[in-house]
N, C-alpha and C positions, 0 to 999 in steps of 0.2 A: 330842320334843326335850327333854331333861332339861336341869338347869342347867349340868352340867359340859360339855354338849354346846353351850351356848349362853352362854358368859361376858359377851357384849355385852348380854344381857337383864338390865336392872338390877332390874326387878320384873315382875310377871305381873298386878297389880291397881292400877287408878287410881280415885280418887275423882272424881266428875264435877266437883269444883273444881279437879282438876289437868290436865285435858286441853284440847284445843281442836280447831277443824274441820279443821286441817292434819295431824292424827294418824289419818287413817282407815286407814292401813296396819296400824297398831298397835290402834286402839280400834274398828276398823269404822266404817261410816258413821253408824250410829245412837249409838253411843257417843261419837264425836267431836262429833256435833252437839248431843247432850244436854250435853256439857261446854260447848260454845260458847255454848248459851242460858243455862247457869248463869252463865258469865262476863259475859253481857250483862245480868245482874240479872232475867232473866225467871222466872216462877214455874215452877221444874222440881222435882218431888218428889226429895228425896235419894237418892243411891245411888252405885253404883261399877261399874267395867267390868273385866271379865276379858279379857286381851288375846288377839289372834289367834296370837300365839306360844305361849300356853298350849294353845290349840286344836291347833295343828300338833304341839306336843309329845305330847299325848294321842293323836292319831291315829297318830303315828309309833310309839309305844312301847305303846299299848294301856292306858296309865295317866297319871294326871295327874302333871305334874313336881312334884318333891319339895316345893318350896317353896309350891306353890299353896294348899293347905289352910290352912296358917298365915297366909297373906297374906288370904285370904277371911275367916278368923276375925277377923283384926285389923280389917278394914274393916267386917265385920258389928258388932263390938263398938262401932266408931265411930259407925255408923249407929243402933244401939239407944241409945247415949248421947245422940245428937243429938235422936232422937225421943221419948225418955223411956219406951221400953217394949221388951220383949224379943219376939224372934222366936217366934210361936206361943204365948206366954204365956196362961195360962187366963183371967185376969181381963180383960185389955185388950190382945189380941196386936197385935204389929207383923206385917203381912202384906207380901209382896213378890212382884214379878213377875219371872221368868226369861225374858229375851228374846234372840233372836239378833240379830246385826247385823254383816254382812260389810261390806267396803269399798264393794262394789257393792250396790246395792238389788236384792234378789231377794224381790219381794213373795209371801208365803205359802209360800215353798218350803222354809223351816227351821222349827224348832219354837219355841214360846212357851207357857210356863205361867203362868196368872195365880193369884192368892189363896194363894200358897205360905205355909204356916204355919197353916192351918185344920185342925182335927182336931175329934173327937167332944167334946173338953173346950173348946178355944178358940173353937169356934162359938157356945157359949153366952155367953162373955164378950163376943164381937163384938155379939151380939144386944143385951146389956145396954147395952154403950156406946154403940151406934148407937141404941138405943131402937127397933129395927126387926127384930123376929124374921125376918120374911119375907126381908129383905135378906141377913141372915147365912146362912140356909140356902139361899138362891139362890146366894150365893157359894161356899158349900161344894160343892154340887152341880155347880157349873162347874168347881171344882178337880178334884174326882174324875173328871170326864167328861174335861177337858184332860189331866190327869195320866195317866189310864188309856190314852188314845190315844196321846199322844206318847211318854210315858216308859216305860210298860209294854206298848205294842204291842197293845193291845185294839182289836178292829175298831169304828170310830167309830160305824157304823150301829147297833150293839147299844144305845149310849147314845141315839141318836136315836130309835129305835123305842120304848125305855122312856119317853122324854119325850112322845112322840106319844100313848102309851097313858095317861099321866097326864093329858094334855089332853083326850082323848076320855072318860075317866071323869069328869072334872069339866065336860064339855061346853063347853069354851072353845077359841079358835083359836089364841090367842098365849100364851106363857109367862109374860107379866106377869099374866096373869089367875089363875095358880096361886098359892094362898094358903100360909102357913108350913107348915100340917099336910101340904099336898100335897108340897111340896118336902122336907119330912122324910122321907116315905114314898119319895120319889125317890132321896134319898141312900141310903137303906137298899137300894134296888134297884140303884143304880149300884155300891155297895160289894160286893153280891153278884155282879154281872157281873165285876168286877175279880178277886174271889176264884176265880171259876170259870174265867175266860179266861186271867188271868195265874199262876194257882197260888199266890197269896200274897195277903195281906190289904192293903188300902190303908195305906200307912205313916202312922203317927200322931206319930213323931217329926219335928218341923218341920226340924230340920237335914237328915235323912236325905232328906226331901222335896227341899230346896234342892240337895243334893249330887248326887242321882240326875237332877234337872232339868238342872243344869249339864251333866252327862255326855250327856244325851240331846240338847241344843242341840249340843254338839261332834260327836256322832255324826250329827245331821241333815245336816251339812256334806256328807257322803257318802251322803246318801239318794238313791234313784233319782231322784225329782222335782227335787232340787237340782242333780244332775248333769246332767240333761236340759235344765234351765233354763240352766245355765251354758254348756252346748254350743250352746244356740239363740242366747244373747246374747254368745258368746265371750269369757266371763269366765273367766280363769286357774283351774285346779283346785287350785292349790297355796296359795291365799292363807289359807284357814282362815276361821273367824268368830269374832268377839268374843262375849261374853255379858254382858248388862246386867242388873244386879241393882238394881231399883228399888223404893223404898217404895211400896205401893199407895195409889192414890187411888180413889175409887169413884164411878161414874156411875150406879149402879143403887140408890140410897139414897131414890128417890123422884122426885117430879115436879120438884123443884127442883134435880135432878142429871140428867146425861146425858153423853153422849160424841159426838165428832164428828170430821170430817177436813174440812179446808178448804185451799183453793187460793188463792193471792195473785192468780192469774189464772186464767182458764178453761183447763184443760188440753186441752180438746178444740178450742177455736178460738183461744186467745191473747188474747181479749178481756179487758180490765180490768173488775172487778165483784166481786160477792160470790158465791163459788162454793164449793160443799162440801155436806156432809150432815149432819144432826144428828139425834139419837135420844134421847129422854127417858128416863130410868130405865133405862140399858142400860150394859153394858161395851163396850169397844172392839172386840172380836171380832165383837159383834152387827152392827156397821156394816160391817166388811170383809166378813164372810160372806154379807151380803145376806139374812139370814134373815128379818129384819123390815125392812119398807119404811121408809125416813128421810123427814123433811121437809127442804126446802131450807134451807141454812144462814141465809139471810136471815130466816127464821121466828124464828130465836133472837132477834132484836132484840124481837119480840113477847113471847117466853116468858120472857127474862132480858136486859133491856137493859143492865144494868151488866156483866155477863159480855161480852155483844155487842160493846159499846164497847171494852172492855179488849181483846177478841181482834182487833178491827179495828186497834187501835194497835200491838198486837204484830206482826200480820201485815206492816204498813207498815214496822215496824223490821227485820223478818227479811228482807224483799224488798231493802230498801236495804242490808242488811249483806251478804247473799249475792249482791246484784246479778243475781238471777235469780227465775223463778217458784219459790215454795216450796210444798211439800206438807207439811200440818201436821196432827198428831194432838193432840187436846185432850179433857180430861174435866173437866167441872164436878161439884164435889162439894158439895152443899147451898150453892149460889151462889158457891163459890170455884173460880176458873179455875186450871187446871194444865196445863202444856205437856209432852206425852209424848214428842213426836218432831218433827223437822223435817228436811226434805232438799230437796235440788234436785229438783223434781217431774218425773216422767215427762210427756211431753206427745205430742200428735199431731204429725204432719209439719207440717201447716199453722200449728198453734200455735207450733212452733218457729221457723218463718220469721218469723212475725208478731212474736212476742216479742223476737227477736233485733233487728229493726229498731226495734222500740218503745223497748228499752233504749238503743240508740244515740241515738235522737232525745232521750231523757231525760237523755243524758249520763252513764249509769251505766256503760257499756262503751264500747269504741272498735271500729272496723271489724274489726281483728285478732281482738279477742276475739269479737265477733259471728259471725266465720267459724267459731269453735271450737264455737258453739251450734247448728250445723246440720250435717247430714250428707248425704252422696250418697245413702244409703240412704232417707232421708226425701224427698229430691227425687224419687227414683224412684217413691215412694208417690204423690206428688202428680200423677205423669204417668199413673196408672192411669185408665181410663174411669171415668164416674160414669152413673148412671140417666138415661135419658131423660124430663125432665120432661112432654114432650108425648105419651108413649106412653099408651095405654089400659091402666090397671092396676086390679087389685082390691086395695085396701088392707084389711087385716084387723086391723090392731093399730098402736099407736104406743108406743114406750117411750122410754127416755133415749138420746139420741145420745152414746154413750160413747167410740167410737173410729170415725173416718170411714173411708169406702170404700163400694163397691157390691158387694156379695156375692151370688152365686146359687148354690144348690146343693140336693142332697136333704136333707130334714130326717133327722137321726139323733139318738138320745136317750141315748147313752153314749159315752164316750171309746173304748171297745174298738171299737165299730163304725165310729166315725169314722176311726180309723186303718186299720182292715181295708178299708173301702170306698176310702178315699183311695188306698191301695197299689194297689188294682184300677184305678185311673184315674178313679174317680168324684169329682166336686166335691161336698163336703158342708157342710151348715150344722148346727154342733152346738147343740141346743136342750136346755137344762136349766132347772129352776126357779132354781137358783143353782149356780154352779161352785165347786169347792174345788181345792186344790193337786193333788189326784189326777187332776183332769181335764186336766193339762197335755198329755199326749200328744195328746188329742183336739182340744185348742185349737190345737196347733201343725198338726195334719193338716187342720183344716177351713178353709174360704174364710172363714167368718165365725162369731161366737157370738151367739146369742140366748137372754136369760133372762128369766123373768117376775117375778124379784125382783132387789132390789139397785139401787144408784144409781151415780153416776160414780166412787164410791170404793170400790165393791165388787171382789171379787176379779176377776171376769171382766173389769170395765172396767180396773184397773189393768194386769193382765197382757196384756190385748189391746192397750192403748197402747203398752206396752213393746215388743210384738212387731210393731207396726203392722199389726195384724189387725182387721178390721171388726167392730164390736160394738155391739149395742143390748142395753140391760139394763132392767129393771123395767117390762116390758111387761105390766102387771097383768091386763089384760082377756084375756090368753091364758092358757088353763088346760092346763098341761103335766102329762102323766101319763107319768113315765118308765117305770113298770112295764108299762103297756100299750102303750108305745112311740107315743104318739100326742099331738096338742095340738088342743084344742077352741078354736075363735076366735068372737068374737060372732056371733050368729046361728045358732049351732050346728053350723057346718061343721067336719068333723074332718079334721086334716092327719095323715096316716098316715106312718110311717116310709118314706122312699123318695120321698114327694111332693117336688116342687120349690117351694121358696119362695126370696124375695129380701128382703134387709135393707139398708137404708140407714143406715149409720153416721153420717151427716152430719145426718139429719133425725129419726132414730129410728123411721121408718116400716117396717112388715113388709107384705109383699105375697105374694099367692098366685102360684105360677107364676113364670116367667122374664120379668124386665123387661129390655127392650133397653137398651143402654148407649150413650153418646155420648162423644166426646173430652174429656178434662180440659181445664179452662180454662188450665192451664200449659202443655199441649201445644199449645194454640191460640196461646198466646203466643209460644212458640219458633217455631211455624210462621208468625208474623207476623199472625195472624188476631185477635188481641186485644191491647189496649193498656192500660196501667194506668189505673184509674178509680175510681169512688166506691163501687160496690155491694160485696157481701162477696167474690164471685169475684175481681173487679178489685183488691181490697184485697190478697188473697193474691198475685195476680199481681205487684202493686207491690212486695211484700215479696221475692218471688223475684227480681224484676227487680234490686232493690237488692243482694241477697246475690250474684247472678251478677256484677254490676259490680264489687263488692269483690273477688271471686275473680279476675276477669279482670285487676284492676290488681295483684294481688298475685302471681300464679302466675309460676314460671318455665318449667314444662313447657308445651309447646304440645300441642294436643289436635286429631288428625287422625281421619279416618273410614275404616271398612272399607266401602268402596263399589265396586260392579263395573258400574254403568251411570249414565247421566246424571241419571236420575229420583232414585236414591238419593244421587247427588252433590249434586244441588241441595237436597234435603231436609236433608242433612248440613251443607251450607253456612248454611242458615236456622237450624239448631240451634248455630252457631258453630264448625264445623269449620274448621280452618286448613290444610286440604290433605286429601288422600287418602294414608293409611299403607299401605293394601293394596287394590289392584284384582285380584281372582282371575280370571285369563283363561279359567280352564276353564269359568266360567259363561257365557262368551260361545260355547262350542262345543257348546251344547245346542239343543234344539228342531229346527229344520229344517235346522240345520248339522250335526247328528248324522251323516248321510249323508254328508257331506264328509269327516268324520273317519273313517268307515268306509271310504272310499275310500283315505285315506292309510294306514290300517292294513293294508288287503288289497293295497296296491300291490306288485307283483312286480318291478317294474323301476325305475331311477331316473327314467325318463320320467313313469311312472305316479304316483310319489311327487311329482314336480315339478309336475304338472298338478293334483294334489289341493291343494298348497300355494299354488299360483297361484290357484286358486278361493277359497281362504280369504282371501288377502291383503286384497282391497278390503273385505271384510266387517269383518275385524279393524281395517283402517285407519278405517273409518266409525265403529266403536265408540269408537276413541280420539279421533277429532275431536270427538264429542259429549261425551266425558268432559273433554277439555281445554278445551272451550268452557264447561262448567258450572263448572269449577274455574280458570278464567282467573286468572292471577296468583298461584296457589297450588300447591304441589308435589303432584304425583300420582305414587305409587310403583306401578309395574305389575310384578306378579309373573309371570313366565313360567310356562307351563304346569307343574302340579305333580303331579295325581294320575295313577295308573297308567291306562294307554292302555285297558284292558279295561273301565274304567267307562263308556266311551263305546260299548260293543257291548252287544247283548241280554243278557238273562239265560241263563246255560248251560243251566239245567233247561228254560226255556220253548223256547230254540232247539233243544234236542235234541228235544223233544217234536214240534216243528214239522217238523223233518226226517224223523223216524220216520214221521209220519203222511204226509208227502209221498211218502216212499218206499213205504209200504204202499198208497197210492193210485195210485202210478206217476205222480205229478205232477211238473211241473219244480221242482227245488229247488237249482240250481247255486249260486245266490247264497247262500242259507242254508247251504248246505253249507261254502262258503268262509268264512262268517261263523263257523260252528261250529268249523272248523279253526283260524281266527284266535283264537278265545275260548280253545280248548285250548292253542294255542301261547303265549299270553300270561297263561294262568292261574298264579297264584303262591299258596303256602300262606300267606304273609303279605304282601299286597300293599303295605301302608304301609311295609314295610321293603325293598320291592323295587325294580322298574324304574319310578322316578318321579322327578320334579324334575329336577335337573341331568343326572341319568343318562339321562333321556329326551332331553335336548338333545345328549348325546354319541353316543347310540345310533341315533336317528333323524335321519339327515342332512337339514339344512334347516329343521328345525322351529322351533328358537329364532331362526334367521336371519329366517324369515319373520315372526315376531312382533316382532323387534327392528326389521325394515323397516317393519312396519306403524306401529309407534310413532314412529319417525323421520318417516316420510312425514306422518303426522298432526300432528306437531309442527311440521313445516316448512309444511303448509298452514294451521295456525292462526296461526304467526308472520307469514306472508305476508298474512293476513287482519288484521293489525295487533293480533292478540291476544299474550298473554304466556304461553306453554305452559311448565310446569316439569316435565317429565317426568324420572323415575327409573326406572331398569331394575333389577329385583330378581331374582337367580338363587336358585331354592329348593333346599333340601336339600343344600347344600355340605358336605362333611366334610373336604376337603384343599383347600390353595391351589391345587394343579395343576388341579383340575376347574374352579375359577374363572377361572385364567389362560387356559385353552383357550377356554372360552366368551366371555371377555371379548375375547380376540384376534379371534374371528369377529364379535362385535357391534361393535367399533371399526371393522372393515373395512366392514361394512354401513352404519353411520352415515356414515362417510367418503363412500361411494358415494352416499348419499341427499344429502349436503351438496352434492357435485359436480352431481348431476342437478338440484337445485333452486335453487342458488345461495343457500342459506341457511345461515347459521352456526348449529350446534346445540349446546347444552351438555347432553348427557344423562348424568346420574351414573349410574355402574353400582356395584351394591353386591350384598349377599347377605343371606339370611335365615340367622340363627344358631337352628338348631333340632335340632341333633344334638350330644351331649356332646363328640364329638372336635371339633367346629367350635369350641365354646366354649374347649376346652382348647388349641387352636391357633390362637386368634384373633389373635394377634400376627402370625403368618405370613399368615393370610387378609387381614388389613388392608392388606398390601402391595398386593394386586390389587383392594381394595374401597374405595369412597368413602363407604359407609355400611353400618352393620349395622342390621337390623330383627329383633328377637328374636321367633321363632315359638314362644311359650311354650306353645301347645297340643301341638305335637309334641315340644318340648323336654320338658315334663312326661311324655308317654308314654314316651319314650325313657330318661329318667332312671330312672323308676319302673319300667319294664318293664310298663307298663299298656297296654291296648287300651281307649281311651275307650268305644268302642261296646259293649264287653263288660262291662267291670268295674263301671261305675255302676249297671247293673242287677243285677249278680250278687251282689257281696259290699260294695259301699260302705255300704249302709245298716247292715250288721253292723259295719263299721269305725268309723262314726260313733257308733254305739250304745255300742260298747266304749271309745270314747274315743281310739282309734289315731289318728283324724282329729278336729281340732276342727271343719274344714270340709274339703270336698273339694278337693283341690290343683288341680283343674281350674277351680274357682270363684275361690279365692284363692291367690295364687302361694306355693309352699313355699319360704320364705325360706332355711332351712337347706340344702336340697338344690338345687333348680332355681335359687333366687336366688342361692346361691353362685357357681353356673356363669355366671350374668348379669353379676354383679359382676366376676368374673374376667375374663371376656370383654371387658367394657367397658374394665377398666383396662388389659389387654394390647393391645387394639385401639388405644387412644389413645397409648399409649407408642410404637407404631410409626407412627401417623398421628394427631397432635395435633388435628387439624381434622376427625376422623371423626365423621360425624353418627350418633347413636344413638337408636334408637327401639323400640318394641314393637307388635306388630300382632296378637298372640294375644287371646283373650277376656279375659285378665287386665287388657287396657289399659283396660277400663271398670269394673273392680272397685275400689271405693273403697279397700279397705285395700292392694291391690296398688299403686294409683296413688301411694300414699305411699311405698312401697318403691322404686318407679322414680324418684321424685324424689331420694330419698336416694342412689341409686347414681349419680346424674348423667347419666340418659338426657335427650335434647333433646324427645323428644315420646313421647305415648301414642297409639295408633289404636284405635278401637272402632266398634261398629256405631252408626249414626245416632242412634238412640233413647238411647243410653248417653253421648252427647257431652256433654250439659249435667251429668251426674252426674261425668264425668271433669274437666270444667272446674272444678267446684265443689271437688272433692277436690284438684285440683292447687293451687288457692288455699289451701285449708286445710293442704296439706302445707308450702306456703312459709311459713306463718304459725303452724306447729304449736307450741303451748305445753304443756310437760310439766304445767304446773299445771292445766290444763283437763280437767274430767272431767264429761261429760254423757251418760253411758250411759243 
């Protein structure tokens, strides 16, 4: 996007003194928050931010916007004047970091380069000014390593191998034990690697270093791992990243220096306290990469009490200012505290609920804002099972509880294997010494992540928490050998690749073998078996209870259940269902009743067909009596038989073999032969678009009448027993109003007969599923014969896209997701532009014809968080979903009703 294409862009570069936290679209999250901290008077190293608009212009045209270089030069001049030194000057060089910073946090997914400005000449000046030759050469080797990998595309392992060789030669285990002479040799080795692999010398011109680093950050927006992360987190691909140029402060200047990450509350539990990691004599990348194990943040009080006290005060300031958990990066340079970043911190699901209620109690936010701090996806995580504490287990290690959950799977030691095995249906645990951004594929594929290094702020921990993935970090007693694909545990036992292990992200414990699981306390709460109390589990239940109460008070959408029997209906009611939005009667025709359906299909005469229907009637009535009793006082929408009749017959291949064998053995097989003939007669090339739904009711005389009679008689029986049945009859797969009118006329007649026979007045609403494009397009006509619409978004998605769900998800959806054609499967989250447009059109047309038309949705989208917001926006009355998704739908309905565009808690 060049300047002439974007006249609305006044400038491409902002000093930290010019921005604020509300400019995330333009300055990215990091830049906006650096500006905000600068405005608050906190100690932030001076610097400036290149906007996301500049990035988008570069990516669109393959070159920087024309004015960008001049603007960067002007801001660099101002920075140099303020600091009293020039970038990369020989005697006392100004050094800067070049960091990415998108609107939404993408930890480790894009590029960062530290120590820009160092060269063969300026490293000498840095050593002299710092009075520390080792520090200067350590900073220089870091620059060449980061620049070589991120800017010049050199394989990072080559630098790591050279570093390991240097440590081996010195017979030391950590890089801090390398001396200045060792680091000088390492710099020479690193420069040779760059020359060989990149085909050019490491640049000595500091401005060239900075310009190339800026372009590398721009380009990293479209790097494979960044695109994959955005798809995983549903972050739009067209935002671009800002670039932050910040004057360097050094945590690797000796024992009175260091770097760390702090949280204003525990991101794993939500509890208040001192949480974070600190590493003496180190730069920030050392903490995040997990290469060296850190000490708890509380240790900083002993190491440097002045900096610790100042940091605690700043943390309180930031949490009160942002009114949320803050994630902070800081560096101490020879006793001087500097703030390098703050952001609203990623947190586990449990922490999200606890923190939201804590902030309400502290008066920092209200209930409406609290609902925006939690999500249905987080609630779903809290409903996953946990390990059974009473089970006999073999614990082999314990690390840091980085991201909760109970994960069981086969140990794998690289990302490629994790993806490969996962695609084959295996559950895997990704085991690494430490993860890096290149491991993202494997982290997504794995059930959980286990590392022997790193802490709560390492790459593995931060990314796992963001994805809601179980993670245990820093299990130091486990010796991970990725080359030999094995892990040695205390006592000498070796876990080979493929061996099953279990990890508990809530306790940090690691077990051999498969540990059995028990229901989550949150599920026990919804089931009515646990009540708010005092211990940790009950504290979480209390927080969930309060958030659900907030949501229920705020929401407009009602939430019903998809349930086919009394047991599911009762569970749904305990979970908060306000009725049944879909009872699939075909599920009532299975088991022992299959033979009765076979009789119906094989009937040659009207008498035989009537006899089969008469046999089914009392069984269907009993089903509905139980269902209406379980849901007494709440609506129950019963869908008449929908699937093709051949689904109730034996498999054609098996039946053919059976008939052939019987014929060869000259055994009686008349019934099987009749069945085979019926299967052939009913066989369709595409049965989902064939004889099913309303078409069955029109072609098989008496079928729908029998079901309507069973519903009506069950409702009358329940009403006569002083109950309050609220049955609704739903006709499936209607494509034209004439189909509905014919079925409705027959249904009205049956209902009148039952009323006369029982002396009971019945009010049975009759409506239809909108699951065909034609039904949506003619909804105004169909509403003349329907009292309600329920959108069957599963079939509507299939017919709008021309997809067969059973086939396409396994065949090419993975490729579509990887190529970015889909951000998410249209069967998981509603396609707003296509399917959603038809839902909106049908809803509006239906209500123009019948203003009191009741509108709901009963496809799987009814329990999907993002889709629930869409259904709220288009004015539906209710969503219906499986029982276990009801709490998620309730919460999201409340969030939809209180949605604030200013809230952002990705």
